[in-house]
Kinemage of the C-alpha trace (Angstrom):
@kinemage 1
@onewidth
@group {chain A} dominant
@subgroup {mainchain}
@vectorlist {calphas} color= white
{ca met a 1} P 128.858 89.437 99.457
{ca asp a 2} L 128.627 93.276 100.231
{ca thr a 3} L 127.889 92.958 103.922
{ca lys a 4} L 127.485 96.647 104.382
{ca ser a 5} L 124.616 96.743 101.917
{ca tyr a 6} L 123.016 93.750 103.520
{ca leu a 7} L 123.295 95.339 107.004
{ca glu a 8} L 121.710 98.505 105.615
{ca arg a 9} L 118.957 96.441 104.243
{ca ile a 10} L 118.125 95.242 107.773
{ca arg a 11} L 118.710 98.626 109.286
{ca ile a 12} L 121.996 98.003 111.018
{ca lys a 13} L 124.631 100.650 110.439
{ca thr a 14} L 127.781 99.095 111.834
{ca asn a 15} L 129.269 95.660 112.130
{ca arg a 16} L 129.879 94.462 115.745
{ca arg a 17} L 131.376 91.586 117.738
{ca thr a 18} L 130.197 88.053 117.048
{ca asn a 19} L 128.397 87.723 120.347
{ca tyr a 20} L 124.845 86.788 121.366
{ca ala a 21} L 123.750 90.434 121.491
{ca phe a 22} L 124.671 91.152 118.020
{ca leu a 23} L 123.250 87.870 116.837
{ca ala a 24} L 119.988 88.680 118.491
{ca gln a 25} L 119.837 92.139 116.908
{ca leu a 26} L 120.521 90.684 113.497
{ca gln a 27} L 117.659 88.227 113.812
{ca leu a 28} L 115.247 90.732 115.240
{ca asn a 29} L 116.087 93.413 112.653
{ca his a 30} L 115.987 90.780 109.774
{ca leu a 31} L 112.476 89.707 110.966
{ca met a 32} L 111.106 93.285 110.849
{ca ala a 33} L 112.847 94.467 107.664
{ca val a 34} L 112.640 91.488 105.390
{ca pro a 35} L 109.176 89.961 104.824
{ca phe a 36} L 108.167 86.358 104.682
{ca glu a 37} L 106.480 86.152 101.228
{ca asn a 38} L 105.654 83.854 98.346
{ca leu a 39} L 104.908 86.399 95.700
{ca asp a 40} L 107.337 84.886 93.065
{ca ile a 41} L 105.783 81.425 93.638
{ca arg a 42} L 102.293 82.941 92.997
{ca gln a 43} L 103.589 84.590 89.821
{ca gly a 44} L 105.054 81.341 88.574
{ca ile a 45} L 108.603 82.739 88.843
{ca lys a 46} L 111.015 79.843 89.603
{ca ile a 47} L 113.052 80.044 92.780
{ca ile a 48} L 116.490 78.570 92.433
{ca leu a 49} L 118.680 77.662 95.343
{ca asp a 50} L 121.528 80.120 94.689
{ca glu a 51} L 122.904 82.456 97.292
{ca arg a 52} L 123.697 85.183 94.853
{ca arg a 53} L 120.147 85.047 93.477
{ca phe a 54} L 118.908 85.445 97.032
{ca tyr a 55} L 121.224 88.314 97.580
{ca glu a 56} L 120.079 90.155 94.453
{ca lys a 57} L 116.366 89.609 95.219
{ca ile a 58} L 116.420 90.433 99.003
{ca val a 59} L 119.129 93.150 99.141
{ca his a 60} L 119.083 94.857 95.680
{ca arg a 61} L 115.396 94.520 94.948
{ca his a 62} L 114.104 95.013 98.465
{ca arg a 63} L 112.130 91.711 98.480
{ca gly a 64} L 111.502 88.876 100.825
{ca gly a 65} L 111.094 85.277 100.334
{ca phe a 66} L 110.386 81.888 102.005
{ca cys a 67} L 112.682 79.847 104.280
{ca tyr a 68} L 115.238 78.657 101.817
{ca glu a 69} L 115.835 82.153 100.600
{ca leu a 70} L 115.577 83.966 103.904
{ca asn a 71} L 117.644 81.492 106.032
{ca gly a 72} L 119.865 80.570 103.154
{ca leu a 73} L 120.958 84.237 102.734
{ca phe a 74} L 121.116 84.970 106.394
{ca cys a 75} L 123.428 81.981 106.786
{ca trp a 76} L 125.793 83.459 104.284
{ca leu a 77} L 125.663 86.802 106.065
{ca leu a 78} L 126.440 85.324 109.488
{ca ala a 79} L 129.342 83.425 108.017
{ca glu a 80} L 130.599 86.556 106.403
{ca leu a 81} L 130.462 88.423 109.737
{ca gly a 82} L 132.490 85.673 111.470
{ca phe a 83} L 129.880 83.511 113.114
{ca ser a 84} L 130.150 79.836 113.206
{ca val a 85} L 126.845 78.843 111.453
{ca ser a 86} L 125.391 75.887 109.644
{ca met a 87} L 122.090 74.973 107.914
{ca ala a 88} L 119.837 72.264 109.342
{ca ser a 89} L 116.738 70.484 108.238
{ca gly a 90} L 113.426 71.179 110.007
{ca arg a 91} L 109.977 69.324 109.750
{ca val a 92} L 106.944 71.457 110.290
{ca tyr a 93} L 104.150 70.222 112.481
{ca ile a 94} L 100.884 69.946 110.689
{ca ala a 95} L 98.210 70.096 113.358
{ca pro a 96} L 95.191 68.844 111.598
{ca asp a 97} L 96.884 65.616 110.734
{ca asp a 98} L 98.938 65.439 113.953
{ca arg a 99} L 102.230 64.750 111.936
{ca phe a 100} L 105.440 66.329 110.852
{ca ser a 101} L 106.115 67.308 107.263
{ca pro a 102} L 108.986 65.590 105.318
{ca glu a 103} L 112.663 66.164 105.932
{ca phe a 104} L 113.930 69.376 104.479
{ca asp a 105} L 110.509 71.084 104.368
{ca his a 106} L 112.047 73.876 106.515
{ca met a 107} L 115.530 75.320 106.898
{ca val a 108} L 116.821 76.423 110.186
{ca leu a 109} L 120.140 77.773 111.252
{ca leu a 110} L 122.439 76.719 114.183
{ca val a 111} L 125.022 79.095 115.461
{ca gln a 112} L 127.841 77.933 117.757
{ca met a 113} L 129.060 80.275 120.396
{ca asp a 114} L 129.384 79.255 124.089
{ca lys a 115} L 126.273 77.208 123.373
{ca thr a 116} L 124.531 76.249 120.200
{ca phe a 117} L 121.639 78.602 119.337
{ca leu a 118} L 118.714 77.944 117.075
{ca val a 119} L 118.245 80.886 114.796
{ca asp a 120} L 115.303 81.381 112.213
{ca val a 121} L 114.405 84.380 109.976
{ca gly a 122} L 112.363 82.208 107.543
{ca phe a 123} L 109.281 80.843 109.300
{ca gly a 124} L 106.968 83.906 109.459
{ca asp a 125} L 105.406 84.382 112.867
{ca cys a 126} L 107.913 82.821 115.236
{ca phe a 127} L 110.479 83.448 117.910
{ca arg a 128} L 112.477 86.559 117.667
{ca lys a 129} L 115.507 85.746 119.829
{ca pro a 130} L 118.028 83.028 119.307
{ca leu a 131} L 117.176 79.961 121.377
{ca ala a 132} L 119.861 78.150 123.281
{ca leu a 133} L 120.168 74.377 123.033
{ca pro a 134} L 119.424 71.984 124.549
{ca asp a 135} L 116.408 73.467 126.346
{ca gly a 136} L 116.171 77.197 125.742
{ca leu a 137} L 113.078 79.277 126.676
{ca glu a 138} L 112.261 82.791 125.462
{ca glu a 139} L 109.255 85.081 125.462
{ca asp a 140} L 108.599 88.056 123.148
{ca val a 141} L 105.609 89.820 121.720
{ca ser a 142} L 104.945 86.944 119.392
{ca gly a 143} L 104.680 84.492 122.254
{ca met a 144} L 106.570 81.998 124.421
{ca tyr a 145} L 108.840 79.463 122.890
{ca arg a 146} L 110.866 76.601 124.176
{ca ile a 147} L 113.171 73.858 122.869
{ca val a 148} L 112.558 70.298 123.957
{ca pro a 149} L 115.687 67.997 123.668
{ca pro a 150} L 115.366 64.693 121.931
{ca leu a 151} L 114.675 61.450 123.858
{ca pro a 152} L 117.544 59.037 124.320
{ca asp a 153} L 116.685 56.993 121.255
{ca gln a 154} L 115.899 59.972 118.916
{ca asp a 155} L 117.848 62.753 117.374
{ca ala a 156} L 115.344 65.483 116.725
{ca tyr a 157} L 114.885 68.596 118.878
{ca leu a 158} L 111.328 70.093 119.075
{ca leu a 159} L 110.423 73.799 118.945
{ca gln a 160} L 107.186 74.467 120.884
{ca arg a 161} L 104.989 77.539 121.300
{ca arg a 162} L 102.754 78.322 124.308
{ca asn a 163} L 99.194 78.361 123.404
{ca glu a 164} L 97.042 79.374 126.365
{ca asp a 165} L 97.799 76.688 128.870
{ca lys a 166} L 99.442 74.120 126.429
{ca trp a 167} L 102.762 73.778 124.645
{ca gln a 168} L 102.123 73.112 120.914
{ca pro a 169} L 104.700 71.786 118.399
{ca val a 170} L 105.949 74.248 115.756
{ca tyr a 171} L 108.665 72.134 114.094
{ca ser a 172} L 111.329 69.630 114.781
{ca phe a 173} L 114.976 69.881 113.705
{ca thr a 174} L 118.146 67.966 113.823
{ca leu a 175} L 121.754 69.140 114.437
{ca tyr a 176} L 123.222 67.562 111.223
{ca pro a 177} L 125.038 70.263 109.067
{ca arg a 178} L 123.344 70.540 105.620
{ca gln a 179} L 124.206 72.135 102.386
{ca leu a 180} L 121.903 74.350 100.244
{ca ile a 181} L 121.590 71.723 97.552
{ca asp a 182} L 120.116 69.242 100.217
{ca phe a 183} L 116.897 71.224 100.144
{ca ser a 184} L 116.448 71.212 96.369
{ca glu a 185} L 113.683 68.583 96.112
{ca met a 186} L 111.552 70.174 98.833
{ca cys a 187} L 112.005 73.573 97.365
{ca val a 188} L 110.759 72.460 94.116
{ca phe a 189} L 107.746 70.758 95.815
{ca asn a 190} L 106.853 73.885 97.923
{ca gln a 191} L 106.793 76.017 94.883
{ca thr a 192} L 105.040 73.782 92.469
{ca ser a 193} L 102.884 71.176 94.278
{ca pro a 194} L 99.071 71.963 94.667
{ca asn a 195} L 99.532 70.340 98.095
{ca ser a 196} L 101.903 73.054 99.155
{ca his a 197} L 100.416 75.855 101.021
{ca phe a 198} L 102.695 78.325 99.302
{ca thr a 199} L 100.939 77.650 96.046
{ca gln a 200} L 97.506 78.141 97.398
{ca gln a 201} L 97.389 81.692 98.804
{ca thr a 202} L 99.493 84.811 98.534
{ca ile a 203} L 101.139 86.081 101.745
{ca cys a 204} L 103.493 88.856 102.722
{ca ser a 205} L 104.250 89.308 106.397
{ca ala a 206} L 106.748 90.909 108.621
{ca ala a 207} L 107.243 91.421 112.281
{ca thr a 208} L 106.768 94.900 113.858
{ca glu a 209} L 107.914 96.367 117.100
{ca lys a 210} L 104.597 95.476 118.733
{ca gly a 211} L 103.237 92.621 116.693
{ca arg a 212} L 102.968 91.783 113.041
{ca val a 213} L 101.509 93.017 109.780
{ca thr a 214} L 100.268 90.360 107.176
{ca leu a 215} L 98.855 91.010 103.733
{ca ser a 216} L 97.077 88.435 101.687
{ca glu a 217} L 94.988 88.796 98.482
{ca asp a 218} L 91.803 89.305 100.419
{ca ser a 219} L 92.868 90.862 103.868
{ca leu a 220} L 95.255 92.995 105.804
{ca thr a 221} L 95.872 91.845 109.340
{ca ile a 222} L 97.624 93.966 111.900
{ca thr a 223} L 98.319 92.728 115.377
{ca glu a 224} L 99.763 95.018 118.132
{ca asp a 225} L 100.128 93.457 121.589
{ca asp a 226} L 96.763 91.639 122.141
{ca asn a 227} L 94.714 93.690 119.575
{ca leu a 228} L 94.066 92.455 116.116
{ca gln a 229} L 92.576 94.494 113.249
{ca lys a 230} L 91.555 92.807 110.003
{ca lys a 231} L 90.616 94.825 106.904
{ca pro a 232} L 89.308 93.566 103.601
{ca val a 233} L 91.455 93.908 100.428
{ca asp a 234} L 88.858 94.593 97.727
{ca ser a 235} L 90.895 94.565 94.520
{ca arg a 236} L 94.202 93.654 92.906
{ca glu a 237} L 95.018 97.374 92.784
{ca met a 238} L 94.451 97.831 96.481
{ca phe a 239} L 96.748 94.708 97.076
{ca gln a 240} L 99.547 96.153 95.088
{ca gln a 241} L 99.139 99.578 96.761
{ca leu a 242} L 99.303 98.073 100.229
{ca leu a 243} L 102.249 95.920 99.171
{ca ala a 244} L 104.102 99.169 98.098
{ca asp a 245} L 103.019 101.210 101.076
{ca ile a 246} L 103.647 98.717 103.806
{ca phe a 247} L 106.521 96.523 102.470
{ca glu a 248} L 108.004 98.811 99.718
{ca ile a 249} L 107.575 96.066 97.172
{ca ser a 250} L 106.566 96.579 93.634
{ca leu a 251} L 105.618 93.394 91.543
{ca asp a 252} L 106.558 95.371 88.350
{ca val a 253} L 110.226 94.632 89.299
{ca gln a 254} L 111.099 91.241 87.830
{ca pro a 255} L 114.146 89.150 88.375
{ca lys a 256} L 117.108 89.255 86.093
{ca pro a 257} L 117.264 86.268 83.742
């Protein structure tokens, strides 16, 4: 990996010490520079779990991706920079059904320093600072988040987000180290199944300094602090123009065979 090019992609000019401050900057910059998007899935372009393909797509072609691509490549970067990092399996909370999705539905990263930290650049709208285990609490412009440690007879930690006066589950995760190949089955499911939300609607979304910008096929949503603006997207041409203007993405650029 050319770490210099990757750091430039996320707008960081120099490599620094492997401490919490640098880790936090890497996560925040990644969330703002590299969008969470499913454009390849919606175009029927197969996503293969391969770090070098992730690198070519995200760094060379200035694209984003979904959790396996974003966290998979970020894991490689952190390891190259000298961090002790591992992949772990997450299960997303599905509120309407009051249940969690299958194992390996989401990938998270665990970074070991003086404590173990949960790191995630592949969930879309989520926490922006690494969260310390076993019961870290952080607040940023996207909300307030905390980790709930497992009960004595369980092994899954729970990420929660404060919603008005209640804590709502976001996803659960375990500490077992995983390999990229472990996520293969769910990666195929999420990009092919009609029951996957990634196959149902196009999304391209990134954090901003004061909020978030999200583009779908029919709307552009911009949040800043507590203000939300939603504008209609009236045509495919308008969608592609906004994609280029806001995210610097052109769908005319296709992956290498």
